C-alpha positions in Angstrom: 41.8 21.8 -50.3 44.3 19.0 -51.2 43.2 15.8 -52.6 44.3 12.3 -51.7 47.2 10.3 -53.1 47.9 6.6 -52.8 51.5 5.6 -52.0 52.7 2.0 -52.3 56.1 0.7 -51.2 57.7 -1.3 -54.1 61.3 -1.8 -52.8 62.4 -2.7 -49.4 64.3 -0.3 -47.0 66.6 -3.0 -45.9 70.1 -2.3 -46.6 69.5 1.4 -47.3 70.6 4.3 -45.3 68.8 5.2 -42.2 67.6 8.4 -43.8 65.5 6.5 -46.4 63.9 4.2 -43.8 63.0 7.2 -41.6 61.4 8.9 -44.6 59.4 5.7 -45.3 58.3 5.5 -41.7 57.2 9.2 -41.8 55.0 8.3 -44.8 53.6 5.4 -42.8 55.1 2.7 -44.9 56.5 -0.2 -43.0 55.9 -3.3 -45.1 56.6 -4.2 -48.7 53.5 -3.6 -51.1 51.7 -1.6 -48.4 49.6 1.1 -49.6 48.7 4.3 -47.7 46.5 7.3 -48.6 48.0 10.7 -47.7 46.9 14.3 -48.3 48.5 15.7 -51.4 50.6 18.5 -49.8 53.9 19.9 -50.7 55.5 18.2 -47.6 54.2 14.8 -48.6 55.3 15.3 -52.2 58.8 16.2 -50.9 59.1 13.0 -49.0 57.9 11.1 -52.0 60.6 12.7 -54.2 63.3 11.6 -51.7 62.2 7.9 -51.9 60.8 8.0 -55.5 62.9 5.1 -56.6 61.3 2.9 -53.9 57.6 3.9 -54.1 54.7 4.0 -56.7 52.3 7.0 -56.6 48.7 7.1 -57.8 46.4 10.1 -57.9 
């Protein structure tokens, strides 16, 4: 069973392409410095990889 990871939004999606804002919304990140917990799955890891320059990951 996959563990949990914490994802924190560090940089705003304002002014970025719509693709990045949609990925952030898919992760559940809507506000700056917001932290969410998600299952550590390959799908979530792939989404994190797309916006790695905008988020911080723990766990």
